[in-house]
DSSP file (Angstrom, degrees, kcal/mol; ACC not computed):
  #  RESIDUE AA STRUCTURE BP1 BP2  ACC     N-H-->O    O-->H-N    N-H-->O    O-->H-N    TCO  KAPPA ALPHA  PHI   PSI    X-CA   Y-CA   Z-CA
    1    1 A X     >        0   0    0      0, 0.0     4,-2.1     0, 0.0     3,-0.2   0.000 360.0 360.0 360.0 -38.2   -3.4  -67.6   14.6
    2    2 A X  H  >  +     0   0    0      1,-0.2     4,-2.4     2,-0.2     5,-0.2   0.845 360.0  57.8 -61.0 -34.3   -1.8  -64.1   14.4
    3    3 A X  H  > S+     0   0    0      2,-0.2     4,-1.8     1,-0.2    -1,-0.2   0.911 106.0  48.5 -65.1 -39.5   -3.9  -63.4   11.3
    4    4 A X  H  > S+     0   0    0     -3,-0.2     4,-2.6     2,-0.2    -2,-0.2   0.944 112.5  48.2 -61.4 -51.1   -7.1  -64.1   13.2
    5    5 A X  H  X S+     0   0    0     -4,-2.1     4,-2.9     1,-0.2     5,-0.2   0.864 109.3  53.9 -60.2 -35.6   -6.0  -61.8   16.1
    6    6 A X  H  X S+     0   0    0     -4,-2.4     4,-2.3     2,-0.2    -1,-0.2   0.892 109.4  47.3 -65.4 -39.0   -5.1  -59.1   13.6
    7    7 A X  H  X S+     0   0    0     -4,-1.8     4,-2.7     2,-0.2    -2,-0.2   0.912 112.7  50.1 -69.3 -41.7   -8.6  -59.3   12.1
    8    8 A X  H  X S+     0   0    0     -4,-2.6     4,-2.4     2,-0.2    -2,-0.2   0.948 113.7  44.4 -61.0 -48.6  -10.2  -59.2   15.6
    9    9 A X  H  X S+     0   0    0     -4,-2.9     4,-2.5     1,-0.2    -1,-0.2   0.893 113.2  50.8 -65.5 -37.4   -8.2  -56.2   16.7
   10   10 A X  H  X S+     0   0    0     -4,-2.3     4,-2.7    -5,-0.2    -1,-0.2   0.931 111.0  49.5 -63.1 -44.4   -8.8  -54.4   13.4
   11   11 A X  H  X S+     0   0    0     -4,-2.7     4,-2.9     2,-0.2     5,-0.2   0.900 110.0  50.4 -66.0 -40.5  -12.5  -55.0   13.7
   12   12 A X  H  X S+     0   0    0     -4,-2.4     4,-2.6     2,-0.2    -1,-0.2   0.921 112.9  46.5 -61.7 -44.8  -12.5  -53.7   17.3
   13   13 A X  H  X S+     0   0    0     -4,-2.5     4,-2.5     2,-0.2     5,-0.2   0.925 114.0  47.7 -63.8 -41.8  -10.7  -50.5   16.2
   14   14 A X  H  X S+     0   0    0     -4,-2.7     4,-2.3     2,-0.2    -2,-0.2   0.921 114.3  46.3 -65.0 -44.3  -13.0  -50.1   13.2
   15   15 A X  H  X S+     0   0    0     -4,-2.9     4,-2.3    -5,-0.2    -1,-0.2   0.913 113.8  49.6 -61.7 -42.8  -16.2  -50.6   15.4
   16   16 A X  H  X S+     0   0    0     -4,-2.6     4,-2.1    -5,-0.2    -2,-0.2   0.918 112.3  46.1 -65.2 -44.2  -14.8  -48.3   18.1
   17   17 A X  H  X S+     0   0    0     -4,-2.5     4,-1.4     1,-0.2    -1,-0.2   0.895 112.8  50.7 -63.5 -41.2  -14.0  -45.5   15.5
   18   18 A X  H  < S+     0   0    0     -4,-2.3     4,-0.2    -5,-0.2    -2,-0.2   0.920 111.2  47.5 -63.8 -41.6  -17.4  -45.9   13.9
   19   19 A X  H >< S+     0   0    0     -4,-2.3     3,-1.2     1,-0.2    -1,-0.2   0.870 107.7  56.2 -69.3 -34.0  -19.2  -45.6   17.2
   20   20 A X  H 3< S+     0   0    0     -4,-2.1    -1,-0.2     1,-0.3    -2,-0.2   0.817 103.5  55.8 -66.9 -30.4  -17.2  -42.6   18.2
   21   21 A X  T 3< S+     0   0    0     -4,-1.4    -1,-0.3    -3,-0.2    -2,-0.2   0.463  88.8 102.6 -82.9  -1.3  -18.3  -40.8   15.0
   22   22 A X  S <  S-     0   0    0     -3,-1.2    -3,-0.0    -4,-0.2     6,-0.0  -0.306  77.2-126.3 -75.4 166.7  -22.0  -41.3   15.9
   23   23 A X  S    S+     0   0    0     83,-0.1    84,-2.2    -2,-0.1     2,-0.3   0.584  80.2  91.2 -94.2 -10.0  -24.1  -38.5   17.2
   24   24 A X  B  >  -A  106   0A   0     82,-0.2     4,-1.5    -5,-0.1    82,-0.2  -0.676  68.9-141.2 -92.7 141.7  -25.4  -40.3   20.4
   25   25 A X  H  > S+     0   0    0     80,-1.9     4,-2.1    -2,-0.3     5,-0.2   0.843 101.5  56.6 -65.9 -34.7  -23.4  -39.9   23.6
   26   26 A X  H  > S+     0   0    0      1,-0.2     4,-2.2     2,-0.2    -1,-0.2   0.891 107.2  49.0 -68.8 -38.7  -24.0  -43.5   24.6
   27   27 A X  H  > S+     0   0    0      2,-0.2     4,-2.1     1,-0.2    -1,-0.2   0.837 107.7  54.9 -69.6 -31.9  -22.5  -44.8   21.4
   28   28 A X  H  X S+     0   0    0     -4,-1.5     4,-2.2     2,-0.2    -2,-0.2   0.941 109.1  47.8 -67.4 -44.2  -19.4  -42.5   21.9
   29   29 A X  H  X S+     0   0    0     -4,-2.1     4,-1.9     1,-0.2    -2,-0.2   0.925 112.2  48.4 -62.3 -43.0  -18.9  -44.1   25.4
   30   30 A X  H  X S+     0   0    0     -4,-2.2     4,-2.4     1,-0.2    -1,-0.2   0.874 110.5  53.2 -63.9 -36.7  -19.2  -47.6   23.9
   31   31 A X  H  X S+     0   0    0     -4,-2.1     4,-2.0     2,-0.2    -1,-0.2   0.859 107.1  50.7 -66.9 -37.1  -16.7  -46.6   21.2
   32   32 A X  H  X S+     0   0    0     -4,-2.2     4,-1.6     2,-0.2    -1,-0.2   0.890 110.7  50.2 -67.4 -37.9  -14.2  -45.4   23.7
   33   33 A X  H  X S+     0   0    0     -4,-1.9     4,-2.3     1,-0.2    -2,-0.2   0.925 109.4  50.1 -65.5 -45.2  -14.5  -48.7   25.5
   34   34 A X  H  X S+     0   0    0     -4,-2.4     4,-2.5     1,-0.2    -1,-0.2   0.894 108.7  52.9 -61.7 -41.9  -14.0  -50.7   22.3
   35   35 A X  H  X S+     0   0    0     -4,-2.0     4,-2.1     1,-0.2    -1,-0.2   0.856 109.1  49.5 -62.0 -36.5  -10.9  -48.7   21.5
   36   36 A X  H  X S+     0   0    0     -4,-1.6     4,-2.1     2,-0.2    -2,-0.2   0.878 109.5  50.6 -69.3 -37.5   -9.5  -49.4   24.9
   37   37 A X  H  X S+     0   0    0     -4,-2.3     4,-2.6     2,-0.2    -2,-0.2   0.914 111.1  49.4 -63.6 -44.6  -10.2  -53.1   24.5
   38   38 A X  H  X S+     0   0    0     -4,-2.5     4,-2.2     2,-0.2    -2,-0.2   0.917 110.6  50.1 -61.7 -41.9   -8.5  -53.2   21.1
   39   39 A X  H  X S+     0   0    0     -4,-2.1     4,-2.3     2,-0.2    -1,-0.2   0.917 112.0  47.7 -62.9 -42.1   -5.4  -51.4   22.5
   40   40 A X  H  X S+     0   0    0     -4,-2.1     4,-2.5     1,-0.2    -2,-0.2   0.935 113.5  47.4 -65.7 -45.3   -5.1  -53.8   25.4
   41   41 A X  H  X S+     0   0    0     -4,-2.6     4,-2.4     2,-0.2    -1,-0.2   0.868 109.6  53.9 -64.6 -33.3   -5.5  -56.8   23.1
   42   42 A X  H  X S+     0   0    0     -4,-2.2     4,-3.0     2,-0.2     5,-0.3   0.942 110.9  45.8 -61.4 -49.7   -2.9  -55.3   20.7
   43   43 A X  H  X S+     0   0    0     -4,-2.3     4,-1.6     1,-0.2    -2,-0.2   0.915 112.9  51.4 -59.9 -42.8   -0.4  -55.0   23.5
   44   44 A X  H  <>S+     0   0    0     -4,-2.5     5,-0.6     1,-0.2    -2,-0.2   0.894 115.2  40.4 -63.1 -42.8   -1.2  -58.5   24.7
   45   45 A X  H ><5S+     0   0    0     -4,-2.4     3,-1.1     1,-0.2    -2,-0.2   0.884 114.2  51.5 -77.9 -39.3   -0.7  -60.1   21.3
   46   46 A X  H 3<5S+     0   0    0     -4,-3.0    -2,-0.2     1,-0.2    -1,-0.2   0.795  96.8  69.1 -66.9 -27.7    2.4  -58.0   20.2
   47   47 A X  T 3<5S-     0   0    0     -4,-1.6    -1,-0.2    -5,-0.3    -2,-0.1   0.594  97.9-133.3 -72.8  -8.0    4.2  -58.8   23.4
   48   48 A X  T < 5 -     0   0    0     -3,-1.1    -3,-0.1    -4,-0.2    -2,-0.1   0.967  25.9-151.6  55.3  62.3    4.7  -62.5   22.5
   49   49 A X      < -     0   0    0     -5,-0.6     2,-0.3    -4,-0.1    -1,-0.1  -0.347  14.8-170.5 -66.6 142.4    3.7  -63.9   25.8
   50   50 A X        -     0   0    0     18,-0.1     2,-0.5    20,-0.1    20,-0.1  -0.963  26.8-116.1-132.8 150.2    5.1  -67.2   26.8
   51   51 A X        +     0   0    0     -2,-0.3     2,-0.3    18,-0.1    16,-0.0  -0.733  64.0 114.5 -80.7 125.9    4.3  -69.6   29.7
   52   52 A X        -     0   0    0     -2,-0.5    16,-0.3    14,-0.0     3,-0.1  -0.945  62.2 -48.7-169.9-168.5    7.3  -69.8   31.9
   53   53 A X  B     -b   68   0B   0     14,-2.2    16,-2.7    -2,-0.3    14,-0.1  -0.327  65.1 -88.2 -76.8 159.9    9.0  -69.1   35.2
   54   54 A X        -     0   0    0     14,-0.2     2,-2.4     1,-0.1    -1,-0.1  -0.386  47.5-105.2 -63.7 151.8    8.8  -65.8   37.0
   55   55 A X  S    S+     0   0    0     14,-0.4     2,-0.4     9,-0.1    -1,-0.1  -0.338  70.1 140.3 -81.8  63.2   11.6  -63.5   35.9
   56   56 A X        -     0   0    0     -2,-2.4     2,-0.7     9,-0.1     9,-0.6  -0.868  49.6-131.8-107.6 142.4   13.7  -63.8   39.1
   57   57 A X        -     0   0    0     -2,-0.4     7,-0.2     7,-0.2     3,-0.1  -0.754  23.2-133.4 -90.8 118.9   17.3  -64.1   39.1
   58   58 A X    >   -     0   0    0     -2,-0.7     3,-1.9     5,-0.3     5,-0.1  -0.272  38.1 -80.4 -66.4 156.9   18.7  -66.9   41.2
   59   59 A X  T 3  S+     0   0    0      1,-0.3    -1,-0.1     3,-0.0     3,-0.1  -0.324 117.9  16.0 -57.3 132.2   21.6  -66.4   43.6
   60   60 A X  T 3  S+     0   0    0      1,-0.3    -1,-0.3    -3,-0.1     2,-0.2   0.344 104.6 104.9  89.5  -6.3   24.9  -66.4   41.7
   61   61 A X    <   -     0   0    0     -3,-1.9    -1,-0.3     1,-0.1     3,-0.1  -0.617  60.1-149.1-102.7 164.3   23.4  -65.9   38.2
   62   62 A X  S    S+     0   0    0     -2,-0.2     2,-0.3     1,-0.2    -1,-0.1   0.476  79.1  24.4-110.8  -6.6   23.4  -62.7   36.1
   63   63 A X  S    S-     0   0    0     -5,-0.1    -5,-0.3    -7,-0.1    -1,-0.2  -0.989  90.9 -85.1-151.1 159.4   20.1  -63.3   34.3
   64   64 A X        -     0   0    0     -2,-0.3     2,-0.4    -7,-0.2    -7,-0.2  -0.275  49.9-102.4 -61.8 153.1   16.8  -65.2   34.7
   65   65 A X        -     0   0    0     -9,-0.6   -12,-0.2     2,-0.1     2,-0.1  -0.669  55.5 -85.6 -79.3 129.7   16.7  -68.7   33.6
   66   66 A X  S    S+     0   0    0     -2,-0.4     2,-0.0     1,-0.1     3,-0.0  -0.470 105.6  45.7 -73.9 148.0   14.9  -69.2   30.2
   67   67 A X  S    S+     0   0    0     -2,-0.1   -14,-2.2   -14,-0.1     2,-0.4   0.587  78.0 153.5 -82.0 138.4   11.9  -69.5   29.6
   68   68 A X  B     -b   53   0B   0    -16,-0.3     2,-0.3    -4,-0.1   -14,-0.2  -0.960  43.7-112.8-131.3 149.9   10.6  -66.7   31.8
   69   69 A X        -     0   0    0    -16,-2.7     2,-0.5    -2,-0.4   -14,-0.4  -0.624  25.0-129.3 -84.4 138.5    7.6  -64.5   31.5
   70   70 A X     >  -     0   0    0     -2,-0.3     4,-0.6     1,-0.1     3,-0.3  -0.755  16.0-164.9 -85.0 120.5    8.1  -60.8   30.8
   71   71 A X  H  > S+     0   0    0     -2,-0.5     4,-2.1     1,-0.2     5,-0.2   0.611  71.8  81.6 -85.0 -11.2    6.1  -58.8   33.3
   72   72 A X  H  > S+     0   0    0      1,-0.2     4,-2.7     2,-0.2     5,-0.2   0.936  91.0  47.4 -63.2 -46.4    6.2  -55.4   31.4
   73   73 A X  H  > S+     0   0    0     -3,-0.3     4,-2.5     1,-0.2     5,-0.2   0.912 113.2  50.5 -64.3 -36.8    3.3  -56.2   29.0
   74   74 A X  H  X S+     0   0    0     -4,-0.6     4,-2.4     2,-0.2    -1,-0.2   0.901 111.4  47.0 -61.6 -40.5    1.1  -57.4   31.9
   75   75 A X  H  X S+     0   0    0     -4,-2.1     4,-2.3     2,-0.2    -2,-0.2   0.888 112.9  49.7 -70.7 -37.2    1.9  -54.2   33.9
   76   76 A X  H  X S+     0   0    0     -4,-2.7     4,-2.6     2,-0.2    -2,-0.2   0.912 112.2  47.1 -65.8 -40.7    1.1  -52.0   30.8
   77   77 A X  H  X S+     0   0    0     -4,-2.5     4,-2.7    -5,-0.2    -2,-0.2   0.915 112.2  50.5 -70.9 -39.4   -2.2  -53.8   30.1
   78   78 A X  H  X S+     0   0    0     -4,-2.4     4,-2.1     1,-0.2    -1,-0.2   0.933 113.4  46.2 -59.3 -44.9   -3.2  -53.5   33.9
   79   79 A X  H  X S+     0   0    0     -4,-2.3     4,-2.6     1,-0.2     5,-0.2   0.903 111.2  50.7 -62.2 -43.0   -2.4  -49.8   33.8
   80   80 A X  H  X S+     0   0    0     -4,-2.6     4,-2.9     1,-0.2     5,-0.2   0.901 109.4  51.8 -64.7 -39.0   -4.3  -49.3   30.5
   81   81 A X  H  X S+     0   0    0     -4,-2.7     4,-2.2     2,-0.2    -1,-0.2   0.931 112.0  46.1 -65.3 -41.7   -7.3  -51.1   32.0
   82   82 A X  H  X S+     0   0    0     -4,-2.1     4,-1.9     2,-0.2    -2,-0.2   0.938 115.9  44.3 -66.7 -44.3   -7.3  -48.8   35.1
   83   83 A X  H  X S+     0   0    0     -4,-2.6     4,-2.5     1,-0.2    -2,-0.2   0.894 113.3  52.3 -68.8 -39.1   -6.8  -45.6   33.1
   84   84 A X  H  X S+     0   0    0     -4,-2.9     4,-2.1     1,-0.2    -1,-0.2   0.868 108.7  50.2 -60.1 -40.6   -9.5  -46.8   30.6
   85   85 A X  H  X S+     0   0    0     -4,-2.2     4,-2.3    -5,-0.2    -1,-0.2   0.871 110.8  49.3 -65.4 -40.0  -11.9  -47.4   33.4
   86   86 A X  H  X S+     0   0    0     -4,-1.9     4,-2.3     2,-0.2    -2,-0.2   0.933 111.6  48.5 -68.9 -42.2  -11.2  -43.9   34.8
   87   87 A X  H  X S+     0   0    0     -4,-2.5     4,-2.3     2,-0.2    -2,-0.2   0.878 112.8  48.4 -62.1 -39.6  -11.7  -42.3   31.4
   88   88 A X  H  X S+     0   0    0     -4,-2.1     4,-2.2     2,-0.2    -1,-0.2   0.900 111.3  49.1 -68.1 -40.6  -15.0  -44.2   30.9
   89   89 A X  H  X S+     0   0    0     -4,-2.3     4,-2.3     2,-0.2    -2,-0.2   0.892 111.8  49.8 -66.3 -38.1  -16.3  -43.2   34.3
   90   90 A X  H  X S+     0   0    0     -4,-2.3     4,-2.9     1,-0.2    -2,-0.2   0.931 112.1  47.6 -64.3 -44.5  -15.4  -39.5   33.7
   91   91 A X  H  X S+     0   0    0     -4,-2.3     4,-2.5     2,-0.2     5,-0.2   0.836 110.5  51.4 -67.8 -34.3  -17.1  -39.5   30.4
   92   92 A X  H  X S+     0   0    0     -4,-2.2     4,-2.5     2,-0.2     5,-0.2   0.946 113.8  44.2 -63.4 -49.4  -20.3  -41.2   31.8
   93   93 A X  H  X S+     0   0    0     -4,-2.3     4,-2.2     2,-0.2    -2,-0.2   0.925 116.0  48.6 -66.5 -41.7  -20.5  -38.6   34.6
   94   94 A X  H  X S+     0   0    0     -4,-2.9     4,-2.0     1,-0.2    -2,-0.2   0.945 115.1  42.5 -62.0 -47.6  -19.8  -35.7   32.1
   95   95 A X  H  X S+     0   0    0     -4,-2.5     4,-2.3     2,-0.2    -1,-0.2   0.826 111.4  55.6 -70.5 -32.3  -22.3  -36.9   29.6
   96   96 A X  H  X S+     0   0    0     -4,-2.5     4,-2.4    -5,-0.2    -1,-0.2   0.920 109.7  48.0 -62.2 -43.2  -24.9  -37.6   32.4
   97   97 A X  H  X S+     0   0    0     -4,-2.2     4,-2.0     1,-0.2    -2,-0.2   0.900 111.9  48.8 -63.4 -42.6  -24.4  -34.0   33.5
   98   98 A X  H  X S+     0   0    0     -4,-2.0     4,-2.4     2,-0.2     5,-0.4   0.872 110.3  51.7 -66.1 -37.1  -24.8  -32.7   30.0
   99   99 A X  H  X S+     0   0    0     -4,-2.3     4,-2.5     1,-0.2    -2,-0.2   0.913 110.1  48.1 -64.5 -43.2  -27.9  -34.8   29.6
  100  100 A X  H  < S+     0   0    0     -4,-2.4    -2,-0.2     1,-0.2    -1,-0.2   0.863 115.7  45.5 -64.6 -35.7  -29.5  -33.4   32.7
  101  101 A X  H  < S+     0   0    0     -4,-2.0    -2,-0.2    -5,-0.2    -1,-0.2   0.890 129.9  20.6 -74.7 -40.8  -28.6  -29.8   31.7
  102  102 A X  H  < S-     0   0    0     -4,-2.4    -3,-0.2     2,-0.2    -2,-0.2   0.669  90.8-133.6-105.8 -22.6  -29.8  -30.0   28.1
  103  103 A X  S  < S+     0   0    0     -4,-2.5     2,-0.3    -5,-0.4    -4,-0.1   0.718  72.5  90.5  73.7  25.1  -32.2  -32.9   28.1
  104  104 A X        -     0   0    0     -6,-0.3    -1,-0.2    -5,-0.1    -2,-0.2  -0.986  57.4-157.2-144.3 152.0  -30.8  -34.5   24.9
  105  105 A X        +     0   0    0     -2,-0.3   -80,-1.9    -3,-0.1     2,-0.5   0.217  63.8 109.2-114.9  15.5  -28.0  -37.0   24.1
  106  106 A X  B  >  -A   24   0A   0    -82,-0.2     4,-1.0     1,-0.1   -82,-0.2  -0.772  65.0-143.4 -86.3 130.2  -27.6  -35.8   20.5
  107  107 A X  H  > S+     0   0    0    -84,-2.2     4,-0.5    -2,-0.5     3,-0.4   0.860  98.4  56.5 -62.8 -37.2  -24.3  -34.0   20.0
  108  108 A X  H >4 S+     0   0    0      1,-0.2     3,-0.9     2,-0.2    -1,-0.2   0.864 105.3  52.6 -65.0 -36.6  -25.8  -31.5   17.6
  109  109 A X  H >4 S+     0   0    0      1,-0.2     3,-0.7    -3,-0.2    -1,-0.2   0.731 102.5  58.2 -71.2 -22.2  -28.3  -30.5   20.1
  110  110 A X  H 3< S+     0   0    0     -4,-1.0    -1,-0.2    -3,-0.4    -2,-0.2   0.625  93.7  68.4 -79.4 -12.9  -25.7  -29.9   22.7
  111  111 A X  T << S+     0   0    0     -3,-0.9    -1,-0.2    -4,-0.5    -2,-0.2   0.528  74.0 110.4 -85.0  -6.1  -24.0  -27.3   20.4
  112  112 A X    <   -     0   0    0     -3,-0.7     3,-0.3    -4,-0.2    -3,-0.0  -0.436  52.6-161.3 -72.7 145.3  -26.8  -24.8   20.7
  113  113 A X        +     0   0    0      1,-0.2    -1,-0.1    -2,-0.1    -3,-0.0   0.208  67.7  95.3-107.6  13.7  -26.0  -21.6   22.6
  114  114 A X              0   0    0      1,-0.2    -1,-0.2     0, 0.0    -2,-0.0   0.476 360.0 360.0 -82.6  -1.4  -29.7  -20.6   23.2
  115  115 A X              0   0    0     -3,-0.3    -1,-0.2     0, 0.0    -2,-0.1   0.491 360.0 360.0-100.4 360.0  -30.0  -22.2   26.6
């Protein structure tokens, strides 16, 4: 099963990088989103998630009772989702403003200094 997830994550990274290298602004935004999804999925798969009890230490014990769920990967993924959403919102607003100013969504047309 890990082999299938490795192929899916690799395909998401490859598609994201391919779309970032395109000249259209919309494709760049979609590529950033795909890279974020691939990173979240990678953290999720690598963390070796298990179904178990919450990681609470009972009174009188020194460690949680196994099996317990590790909350760190879930917190990292949630943080990455929020940061990724913020970055995507910023790029959408930035590129929308550039499109209004220059009237084009091609990166090469935005490089001209004649305007």
